[in-house]
One Martini backbone bead per residue (centre of mass of N, CA, C, O) as a GRO file, in nm:
protein
  437
    1ALA     BB    1  12.795   9.124  11.816
    2SER     BB    2  12.663   9.383  11.682
    3GLY     BB    3  12.726   9.746  11.683
    4PRO     BB    4  12.825  10.026  11.765
    5PRO     BB    5  13.046  10.241  11.795
    6GLY     BB    6  13.276  10.086  12.015
    7GLY     BB    7  13.222   9.773  12.073
    8GLU     BB    8  13.505   9.662  12.145
    9ALA     BB    9  13.548   9.834  12.394
   10ALA     BB   10  13.302   9.731  12.547
   11SER     BB   11  13.393   9.434  12.562
   12ALA     BB   12  13.648   9.484  12.723
   13MET     BB   13  13.510   9.615  12.969
   14ALA     BB   14  13.326   9.376  13.037
   15ALA     BB   15  13.551   9.169  13.080
   16ARG     BB   16  13.690   9.319  13.311
   17ALA     BB   17  13.439   9.312  13.506
   18ALA     BB   18  13.449   8.984  13.531
   19GLY     BB   19  13.758   8.946  13.552
   20THR     BB   20  14.032   8.718  13.520
   21SER     BB   21  13.892   8.506  13.319
   22SER     BB   22  13.960   8.680  13.052
   23GLY     BB   23  14.287   8.754  13.064
   24LEU     BB   24  14.282   9.035  13.186
   25PRO     BB   25  14.384   9.297  13.328
   26LEU     BB   26  14.282   9.507  13.584
   27LEU     BB   27  14.467   9.724  13.485
   28PRO     BB   28  14.474   9.998  13.302
   29ASP     BB   29  14.582  10.126  13.015
   30GLN     BB   30  14.613  10.369  12.780
   31SER     BB   31  14.454  10.219  12.552
   32ASP     BB   32  14.198  10.173  12.718
   33ILE     BB   33  14.134  10.471  12.768
   34ASN     BB   34  14.109  10.553  12.472
   35ASP     BB   35  13.884  10.357  12.396
   36ALA     BB   36  13.676  10.458  12.603
   37THR     BB   37  13.666  10.748  12.503
   38ASN     BB   38  13.568  10.684  12.218
   39PHE     BB   39  13.312  10.538  12.301
   40LEU     BB   40  13.176  10.781  12.450
   41ASN     BB   41  13.174  10.971  12.208
   42ASN     BB   42  12.996  10.790  12.030
   43LEU     BB   43  12.756  10.776  12.230
   44GLY     BB   44  12.724  11.098  12.361
   45GLN     BB   45  12.745  10.988  12.671
   46PRO     BB   46  12.799  10.948  12.985
   47PRO     BB   47  12.814  10.748  13.238
   48PRO     BB   48  12.730  10.658  13.522
   49PRO     BB   49  12.847  10.629  13.819
   50GLY     BB   50  12.966  10.301  13.830
   51GLN     BB   51  12.837  10.265  13.531
   52GLN     BB   52  12.779  10.095  13.243
   53GLN     BB   53  12.704  10.234  12.929
   54LEU     BB   54  12.478  10.107  12.699
   55PRO     BB   55  12.341  10.083  12.410
   56PRO     BB   56  12.064  10.062  12.257
   57PRO     BB   57  11.882   9.867  12.070
   58GLY     BB   58  11.881   9.988  11.789
   59PRO     BB   59  11.719  10.238  11.660
   60GLN     BB   60  11.715  10.594  11.805
   61PRO     BB   61  11.536  10.832  11.729
   62ARG     BB   62  11.562  11.200  11.725
   63TYR     BB   63  11.337  11.488  11.768
   64SER     BB   64  11.401  11.806  11.847
   65ASN     BB   65  11.135  11.971  11.681
   66ILE     BB   66  10.851  11.830  11.692
   67ALA     BB   67  10.682  11.991  11.892
   68ALA     BB   68  10.698  12.258  11.732
   69ALA     BB   69  10.587  12.140  11.467
   70LYS     BB   70  10.307  12.068  11.570
   71GLU     BB   71  10.221  12.355  11.644
   72TRP     BB   72  10.248  12.465  11.361
   73ALA     BB   73  10.043  12.271  11.226
   74ARG     BB   74   9.798  12.370  11.386
   75ASN     BB   75   9.805  12.660  11.279
   76ILE     BB   76   9.774  12.593  10.978
   77THR     BB   77   9.503  12.437  11.003
   78ASP     BB   78   9.351  12.704  11.137
   79SER     BB   79   9.430  12.895  10.867
   80GLY     BB   80   9.202  12.825  10.679
   81ASP     BB   81   9.325  12.680  10.406
   82GLY     BB   82   9.603  12.573  10.441
   83TYR     BB   83   9.663  12.257  10.311
   84MET     BB   84   9.483  12.320  10.048
   85ARG     BB   85   9.706  12.474   9.884
   86LEU     BB   86   9.835  12.219   9.749
   87LEU     BB   87   9.597  12.186   9.524
   88ASP     BB   88   9.704  12.414   9.321
   89THR     BB   89   9.913  12.184   9.256
   90GLN     BB   90  10.088  11.973   9.030
   91TRP     BB   91  10.255  11.715   9.144
   92GLU     BB   92  10.601  11.593   9.112
   93THR     BB   93  10.724  11.286   9.200
   94LEU     BB   94  10.879  11.027   9.276
   95ASN     BB   95  10.853  10.715   9.135
   96ASN     BB   96  11.068  10.630   9.354
   97ILE     BB   97  11.271  10.485   9.609
   98PRO     BB   98  11.575  10.495   9.655
   99ILE     BB   99  11.787  10.306   9.837
  100ASN     BB  100  11.947  10.560   9.963
  101LEU     BB  101  11.649  10.684  10.077
  102VAL     BB  102  11.504  10.490  10.271
  103PRO     BB  103  11.597  10.575  10.559
  104ALA     BB  104  11.502  10.872  10.531
  105HIS     BB  105  11.206  10.811  10.475
  106GLN     BB  106  11.146  10.656  10.737
  107ALA     BB  107  11.239  10.882  10.938
  108ALA     BB  108  11.041  11.108  10.836
  109ILE     BB  109  10.753  10.954  10.874
  110ARG     BB  110  10.742  10.857  11.170
  111PRO     BB  111  10.639  11.110  11.337
  112VAL     BB  112  10.360  11.115  11.199
  113LEU     BB  113  10.264  10.828  11.273
  114GLU     BB  114  10.297  10.868  11.578
  115TRP     BB  115  10.098  11.100  11.602
  116LEU     BB  116   9.851  10.935  11.501
  117ASP     BB  117   9.870  10.722  11.729
  118GLU     BB  118   9.819  10.938  11.959
  119GLU     BB  119   9.628  11.137  11.747
  120PRO     BB  120   9.372  11.035  11.547
  121GLN     BB  121   9.205  11.338  11.555
  122SER     BB  122   9.427  11.497  11.412
  123VAL     BB  123   9.433  11.716  11.159
  124ALA     BB  124   9.734  11.790  11.146
  125ALA     BB  125   9.848  11.503  11.114
  126TRP     BB  126   9.698  11.436  10.851
  127ALA     BB  127   9.805  11.677  10.689
  128MET     BB  128  10.107  11.587  10.699
  129LEU     BB  129  10.064  11.325  10.546
  130LEU     BB  130   9.963  11.457  10.282
  131ALA     BB  131  10.214  11.671  10.255
  132TYR     BB  132  10.481  11.510  10.245
  133PRO     BB  133  10.558  11.474   9.936
  134ALA     BB  134  10.565  11.779   9.861
  135MET     BB  135  10.791  11.848  10.087
  136THR     BB  136  11.009  11.600   9.985
  137LEU     BB  137  10.947  11.427   9.685
  138ARG     BB  138  10.999  11.627   9.485
  139LYS     BB  139  11.106  11.724   9.192
  140ASP     BB  140  11.445  11.800   9.081
  141THR     BB  141  11.688  12.029   8.965
  142TYR     BB  142  12.046  11.964   8.957
  143ARG     BB  143  12.389  12.027   9.024
  144GLY     BB  144  12.600  11.804   9.076
  145GLY     BB  145  12.666  11.514   9.129
  146LYS     BB  146  12.505  11.267   9.278
  147LYS     BB  147  12.211  11.151   9.402
  148SER     BB  148  12.378  11.036   9.664
  149GLY     BB  149  12.463  11.303   9.741
  150ASN     BB  150  12.462  11.623   9.887
  151ASN     BB  151  12.288  11.750   9.634
  152ASN     BB  152  12.033  11.614   9.726
  153PRO     BB  153  11.730  11.755   9.796
  154VAL     BB  154  11.565  11.519   9.908
  155LYS     BB  155  11.755  11.431  10.131
  156HIS     BB  156  11.754  11.705  10.275
  157ARG     BB  157  11.444  11.718  10.331
  158LEU     BB  158  11.420  11.459  10.496
  159SER     BB  159  11.607  11.551  10.725
  160ARG     BB  160  11.440  11.802  10.803
  161PHE     BB  161  11.176  11.656  10.866
  162ALA     BB  162  11.289  11.468  11.094
  163SER     BB  163  11.376  11.742  11.271
  164GLY     BB  164  11.119  11.962  11.229
  165ASP     BB  165  11.139  12.151  10.949
  166TRP     BB  166  10.837  12.238  10.847
  167ALA     BB  167  10.808  12.543  10.795
  168SER     BB  168  11.025  12.578  10.574
  169LEU     BB  169  10.916  12.359  10.385
  170TRP     BB  170  10.644  12.489  10.339
  171ASP     BB  171  10.738  12.754  10.212
  172GLU     BB  172  10.889  12.620   9.977
  173THR     BB  173  10.645  12.472   9.857
  174ILE     BB  174  10.466  12.714   9.794
  175GLN     BB  175  10.674  12.857   9.612
  176GLN     BB  176  10.702  12.624   9.409
  177GLY     BB  177  10.408  12.628   9.317
  178VAL     BB  178  10.412  12.909   9.196
  179LYS     BB  179  10.635  12.852   8.990
  180GLU     BB  180  10.498  12.617   8.837
  181ARG     BB  181  10.246  12.771   8.744
  182ALA     BB  182  10.401  12.993   8.592
  183GLY     BB  183  10.556  12.803   8.402
  184LYS     BB  184  10.313  12.674   8.260
  185LEU     BB  185  10.197  12.936   8.150
  186ARG     BB  186  10.446  13.020   7.989
  187ARG     BB  187  10.464  12.766   7.807
  188HIS     BB  188  10.183  12.795   7.687
  189ASN     BB  189  10.226  13.074   7.555
  190LEU     BB  190  10.473  12.990   7.383
  191SER     BB  191  10.327  12.764   7.218
  192LEU     BB  192  10.128  12.961   7.071
  193ASN     BB  193  10.399  13.149   6.957
  194SER     BB  194  10.558  12.941   6.818
  195THR     BB  195  10.826  12.875   6.557
  196ASP     BB  196  10.878  12.599   6.610
  197PRO     BB  197  10.904  12.294   6.519
  198PRO     BB  198  10.746  12.024   6.538
  199GLN     BB  199  10.721  11.720   6.612
  200THR     BB  200  10.804  11.435   6.495
  201ASP     BB  201  10.695  11.122   6.441
  202SER     BB  202  10.952  10.988   6.551
  203GLN     BB  203  10.958  11.131   6.827
  204LYS     BB  204  10.678  11.044   6.923
  205LEU     BB  205  10.726  10.735   6.901
  206LYS     BB  206  10.960  10.718   7.103
  207GLN     BB  207  10.798  10.816   7.350
  208THR     BB  208  10.577  10.602   7.340
  209HIS     BB  209  10.762  10.353   7.374
  210LYS     BB  210  10.879  10.435   7.648
  211ARG     BB  211  10.608  10.431   7.804
  212ALA     BB  212  10.529  10.136   7.737
  213ILE     BB  213  10.778   9.993   7.860
  214ARG     BB  214  10.730  10.086   8.147
  215GLN     BB  215  10.461   9.931   8.181
  216VAL     BB  216  10.573   9.647   8.122
  217ASP     BB  217  10.780   9.636   8.358
  218PHE     BB  218  10.509   9.643   8.562
  219GLY     BB  219  10.266   9.471   8.413
  220ASN     BB  220  10.097   9.701   8.236
  221TYR     BB  221   9.941   9.607   7.959
  222GLY     BB  222   9.696   9.792   7.935
  223SER     BB  223   9.855  10.059   7.949
  224ALA     BB  224  10.033  10.004   7.704
  225ARG     BB  225   9.802   9.997   7.503
  226ASP     BB  226   9.700  10.285   7.557
  227VAL     BB  227   9.958  10.426   7.468
  228LEU     BB  228   9.956  10.307   7.170
  229SER     BB  229   9.664  10.433   7.102
  230ASP     BB  230   9.676  10.743   7.143
  231SER     BB  231   9.551  10.912   7.367
  232LYS     BB  232   9.398  11.221   7.382
  233LEU     BB  233   9.388  11.525   7.509
  234ALA     BB  234   9.204  11.762   7.609
  235PRO     BB  235   9.148  12.074   7.605
  236ALA     BB  236   9.227  12.362   7.805
  237ASN     BB  237   8.898  12.448   7.871
  238GLU     BB  238   8.571  12.533   7.936
  239ASP     BB  239   8.437  12.301   7.779
  240THR     BB  240   8.578  12.068   7.922
  241LEU     BB  241   8.491  12.146   8.209
  242GLN     BB  242   8.185  12.116   8.157
  243GLN     BB  243   8.189  11.814   8.082
  244LEU     BB  244   8.297  11.717   8.354
  245ARG     BB  245   8.060  11.828   8.527
  246GLU     BB  246   7.838  11.657   8.388
  247LYS     BB  247   7.973  11.374   8.463
  248HIS     BB  248   8.044  11.523   8.763
  249PRO     BB  249   7.838  11.590   8.971
  250GLN     BB  250   7.729  11.716   9.246
  251ALA     BB  251   7.684  11.592   9.537
  252PRO     BB  252   7.481  11.526   9.765
  253ALA     BB  253   7.456  11.574  10.097
  254GLN     BB  254   7.285  11.303  10.080
  255SER     BB  255   7.280  10.989  10.057
  256GLY     BB  256   7.123  10.661  10.004
  257VAL     BB  257   7.175  10.589  10.294
  258PRO     BB  258   7.041  10.453  10.540
  259ASP     BB  259   7.002  10.538  10.868
  260HIS     BB  260   7.049  10.257  11.004
  261LEU     BB  261   7.331  10.217  10.876
  262ARG     BB  262   7.468  10.463  10.997
  263GLN     BB  263   7.428  10.364  11.296
  264GLU     BB  264   7.567  10.068  11.258
  265ALA     BB  265   7.854  10.106  11.134
  266PRO     BB  266   8.056  10.163  11.369
  267ALA     BB  267   8.018   9.894  11.525
  268TRP     BB  268   8.082   9.709  11.287
  269ALA     BB  269   8.367   9.812  11.221
  270GLU     BB  270   8.496   9.752  11.499
  271ALA     BB  271   8.435   9.433  11.480
  272GLU     BB  272   8.505   9.349  11.160
  273ILE     BB  273   8.760   9.533  11.110
  274VAL     BB  274   9.050   9.343  11.028
  275ILE     BB  275   9.402   9.418  11.006
  276GLU     BB  276   9.689   9.292  10.870
  277ASP     BB  277  10.009   9.308  10.778
  278HIS     BB  278   9.993   9.124  10.519
  279GLU     BB  279   9.764   9.291  10.387
  280VAL     BB  280   9.926   9.549  10.344
  281ILE     BB  281  10.151   9.429  10.174
  282LYS     BB  282   9.964   9.326   9.948
  283ALA     BB  283   9.833   9.599   9.870
  284ILE     BB  284  10.105   9.727   9.784
  285SER     BB  285  10.228   9.502   9.589
  286LYS     BB  286   9.952   9.468   9.398
  287GLY     BB  287   9.955   9.730   9.298
  288LYS     BB  288   9.961   9.975   9.072
  289LYS     BB  289  10.217  10.081   8.880
  290ALA     BB  290  10.325  10.356   8.708
  291THR     BB  291  10.157  10.599   8.804
  292ALA     BB  292  10.008  10.863   8.886
  293CYS     BB  293   9.999  11.099   9.097
  294ASP     BB  294   9.844  11.254   9.324
  295ARG     BB  295   9.746  11.556   9.454
  296TRP     BB  296   9.985  11.527   9.685
  297GLY     BB  297  10.216  11.300   9.555
  298TRP     BB  298  10.132  11.020   9.586
  299ARG     BB  299  10.260  10.687   9.572
  300LEU     BB  300  10.279  10.353   9.594
  301GLU     BB  301  10.596  10.341   9.601
  302HIS     BB  302  10.623  10.500   9.879
  303PHE     BB  303  10.516  10.239  10.058
  304ILE     BB  304  10.723  10.013  10.031
  305PRO     BB  305  10.941  10.095  10.249
  306LEU     BB  306  10.730  10.098  10.488
  307SER     BB  307  10.682   9.772  10.469
  308GLN     BB  308  11.002   9.700  10.564
  309ASP     BB  309  10.916   9.812  10.848
  310LEU     BB  310  10.770   9.704  11.125
  311GLY     BB  311  10.705   9.965  11.280
  312ILE     BB  312  10.587  10.126  11.039
  313LEU     BB  313  10.375   9.920  10.955
  314THR     BB  314  10.205   9.942  11.212
  315LEU     BB  315  10.142  10.243  11.189
  316LEU     BB  316  10.011  10.228  10.907
  317LYS     BB  317   9.788  10.031  10.981
  318ASN     BB  318   9.645  10.215  11.185
  319VAL     BB  319   9.569  10.429  10.977
  320LEU     BB  320   9.401  10.241  10.788
  321VAL     BB  321   9.195  10.158  11.003
  322LEU     BB  322   9.074  10.432  11.048
  323GLY     BB  323   8.969  10.463  10.758
  324ALA     BB  324   8.800  10.194  10.746
  325ARG     BB  325   8.622  10.298  11.014
  326GLY     BB  326   8.561  10.612  10.980
  327LYS     BB  327   8.803  10.796  11.165
  328MET     BB  328   8.827  11.035  11.017
  329PRO     BB  329   8.840  11.343  10.994
  330ALA     BB  330   8.621  11.530  10.826
  331PRO     BB  331   8.819  11.716  10.664
  332ILE     BB  332   8.994  11.477  10.556
  333ALA     BB  333   8.779  11.311  10.417
  334ALA     BB  334   8.707  11.539  10.216
  335ALA     BB  335   8.998  11.592  10.099
  336SER     BB  336   9.047  11.264  10.015
  337ALA     BB  337   8.777  11.210   9.819
  338GLY     BB  338   8.897  11.303   9.574
  339ALA     BB  339   9.000  11.402   9.230
  340ARG     BB  340   9.195  11.387   8.943
  341LEU     BB  341   9.110  11.511   8.632
  342ILE     BB  342   9.118  11.354   8.306
  343ALA     BB  343   9.081  11.449   7.967
  344VAL     BB  344   8.970  11.226   7.717
  345LEU     BB  345   8.942  11.158   7.396
  346LYS     BB  346   8.708  11.040   7.198
  347ALA     BB  347   8.659  10.880   6.899
  348ARG     BB  348   8.331  10.988   6.895
  349GLY     BB  349   8.348  11.199   7.095
  350GLY     BB  350   8.427  11.368   7.349
  351VAL     BB  351   8.476  11.285   7.696
  352ARG     BB  352   8.700  11.109   7.927
  353PRO     BB  353   8.708  11.062   8.261
  354ILE     BB  354   9.004  11.049   8.466
  355GLY     BB  355   9.054  10.928   8.791
  356ILE     BB  356   9.282  11.038   9.053
  357THR     BB  357   9.309  10.903   9.335
  358ASP     BB  358   9.390  10.864   9.645
  359THR     BB  359   9.620  10.651   9.774
  360LEU     BB  360   9.506  10.607  10.056
  361GLN     BB  361   9.220  10.526   9.955
  362LYS     BB  362   9.310  10.286   9.789
  363LEU     BB  363   9.419  10.117  10.021
  364ILE     BB  364   9.160  10.104  10.182
  365GLY     BB  365   8.982   9.983   9.957
  366ARG     BB  366   9.149   9.725   9.916
  367LEU     BB  367   9.115   9.613  10.201
  368LEU     BB  368   8.804   9.603  10.201
  369THR     BB  369   8.761   9.431   9.950
  370GLU     BB  370   8.915   9.183  10.052
  371ASP     BB  371   8.733   9.139  10.307
  372VAL     BB  372   8.436   9.131  10.119
  373LYS     BB  373   8.449   8.970   9.851
  374GLN     BB  374   8.311   8.698   9.913
  375ALA     BB  375   8.040   8.809  10.015
  376VAL     BB  376   7.965   8.968   9.759
  377ALA     BB  377   7.983   8.736   9.558
  378GLN     BB  378   7.764   8.563   9.695
  379GLN     BB  379   7.537   8.775   9.666
  380LEU     BB  380   7.565   8.800   9.335
  381HIS     BB  381   7.552   8.485   9.325
  382SER     BB  382   7.276   8.371   9.153
  383ASP     BB  383   6.965   8.232   9.015
  384ASN     BB  384   6.906   8.490   8.878
  385PRO     BB  385   6.849   8.552   8.540
  386ARG     BB  386   6.879   8.885   8.560
  387VAL     BB  387   7.158   8.814   8.711
  388LYS     BB  388   7.490   8.883   8.564
  389GLN     BB  389   7.820   8.886   8.684
  390PHE     BB  390   8.195   8.977   8.622
  391ALA     BB  391   8.337   9.167   8.854
  392ILE     BB  392   8.284   8.989   9.121
  393GLY     BB  393   8.453   8.697   9.195
  394VAL     BB  394   8.578   8.692   8.886
  395PRO     BB  395   8.810   8.568   8.717
  396ALA     BB  396   8.850   8.702   8.425
  397GLY     BB  397   8.574   8.846   8.340
  398CYS     BB  398   8.602   8.971   8.056
  399PRO     BB  399   8.689   8.720   7.888
  400LYS     BB  400   8.443   8.549   7.971
  401LEU     BB  401   8.224   8.730   7.856
  402ALA     BB  402   8.323   8.725   7.562
  403THR     BB  403   8.307   8.415   7.531
  404TYR     BB  404   8.004   8.376   7.590
  405ILE     BB  405   7.899   8.554   7.362
  406GLN     BB  406   8.034   8.404   7.128
  407ARG     BB  407   7.908   8.124   7.184
  408TYR     BB  408   7.614   8.217   7.157
  409LEU     BB  409   7.635   8.313   6.862
  410ASP     BB  410   7.726   8.039   6.745
  411LYS     BB  411   7.460   7.891   6.844
  412HIS     BB  412   7.293   8.178   6.764
  413PRO     BB  413   7.294   8.333   6.463
  414GLY     BB  414   7.009   8.508   6.495
  415CYS     BB  415   7.133   8.677   6.704
  416VAL     BB  416   7.151   8.982   6.908
  417ILE     BB  417   7.377   9.218   7.044
  418ALA     BB  418   7.321   9.464   7.290
  419SER     BB  419   7.465   9.791   7.358
  420SER     BB  420   7.489  10.018   7.633
  421ASP     BB  421   7.532  10.387   7.704
  422CYS     BB  422   7.498  10.555   7.992
  423HIS     BB  423   7.446  10.842   8.156
  424ASN     BB  424   7.555  10.815   8.463
  425ALA     BB  425   7.464  10.526   8.563
  426PHE     BB  426   7.593  10.451   8.850
  427GLN     BB  427   7.474  10.717   8.990
  428GLU     BB  428   7.151  10.661   8.914
  429MET     BB  429   7.123  10.384   9.003
  430SER     BB  430   7.005  10.123   9.179
  431HIS     BB  431   7.142   9.898   9.393
  432GLU     BB  432   6.901   9.708   9.422
  433CYS     BB  433   6.863   9.660   9.118
  434ALA     BB  434   7.145   9.534   9.068
  435ALA     BB  435   7.095   9.285   9.271
  436THR     BB  436   6.780   9.193   9.167
  437GLY     BB  437   6.664   9.308   8.875
   0.00000   0.00000   0.00000
C-alpha cells in the first residue's frame, strides 16, 4: 500500500517487530537506524516511547492560524460596512481552476466550510465564504515563470488563505479594489480624450468570433448567437441608471406571501427539503458555464473541483441545504439576494436589464427547482383552456410553442396571433391569476 514519505522504512520496522518470520535480523544495523531517522523526520514528530507511530491515513491538513482568523473575521463583520465593501468593485476572477491549483483551492476553502458546519448561523463564516473568490481567485498580471510556478499569485494567496492569513489578504483585496476602480476611471477618461484611431471592423469581428467560439466550446449555443448578434451595452450615465431603476423598482418591505405560509414554511422545509450528494454534483455540472462572475467573484466553474472531493462535497451540500431551508443569517440572505445589472440596448430603443445573480443562490435555486419541478409541472398542467404554459416541466418548450403557433396559423389562415409586452409584468401580476387563468 502506498503511504507518506518514509513508507518503506516503516514497513521494514513493522516487519522487524513481527519477529524472525520476516527473514530480517533482530538487531538493527546502521542503515536501519538511518532509515528510521529519515522516516521520523518526514513524519514530523517522534513516536511515543516503546510504540511505533504510523501516520494517519489520507491527508490531514492543519491550519495554524485559523482560530485567530475567525476572531478577525468576526471583528470585520461587526465593524459597520465590513464585507459589503467588496461590492464596491467589479471583480474579475479565474474563468476556471487549473488542475495544478485544484489541491490548493480545496485546502483553502475547507476551513470556511468546516466553520459553517460547526456554526451555521455565524455571519462571519458566511461572509468569508462570499469573500473567498475576491480574496484568492482574482486575476492578476505578473512576470516571469509559468502559471504553475512559484510566481503564481493565485497559488500563493490560496496557500495563505489555507493557513489563516485572512487579515493580510483582506487588506490587499480592499487595496486592489481601490486600484481597479481608479484604473477604470482613468481609462474611461483617457478614452474620452483619446486621439488613437478606433478599432477597425476586422479587429472587432475577430474579438466577437473569439467570444462566440468560447461559448460554443461550453455548449452555450444561445449565448454564442447573442454574441454574434452584437448586442451593445447602454452608456454608463444617469439616464441608463434611471431606466434600470424603473424596470427594477425597490421591493416592498413585505411580499405577497400569506402569513400562514410564512409560519408553515420552516417546518415544511425541514421535513421536505432533502438534498443528496449526486444532486449537488448534477446542479454544478449541468449549470451554464463560461458566464460572467457574480458580484463576489464566484463562478460556477469554481465549484467543480469542490464536488470532486467527497469530504468537501459533503460540507458544501450542508451549506446549500441551509440556504434551501431558509436558514441563512438574515444579513447574509439580504446581501446575497441581489444581482449585478447590465444594461443592454434594445433594437427598438430603451434598455434591457440583464441580472447576474449570485452563484451560490443559483445553485440553491437549481436544487430547489429540481426537487419540486414535477409537482409544479403537474399543478400547472391542467385541463383549464385559459391556462397553457410551456415553461415548466415541458422539454424544449420554446420550440414547441413556436411550432404549435405555426401549425395553428397554417390550419386557420384567417387568424392573427397577437403578442404583448407589458412593463414589469411578472412583478405586477398575481401568481394566483397565472395559475388559474
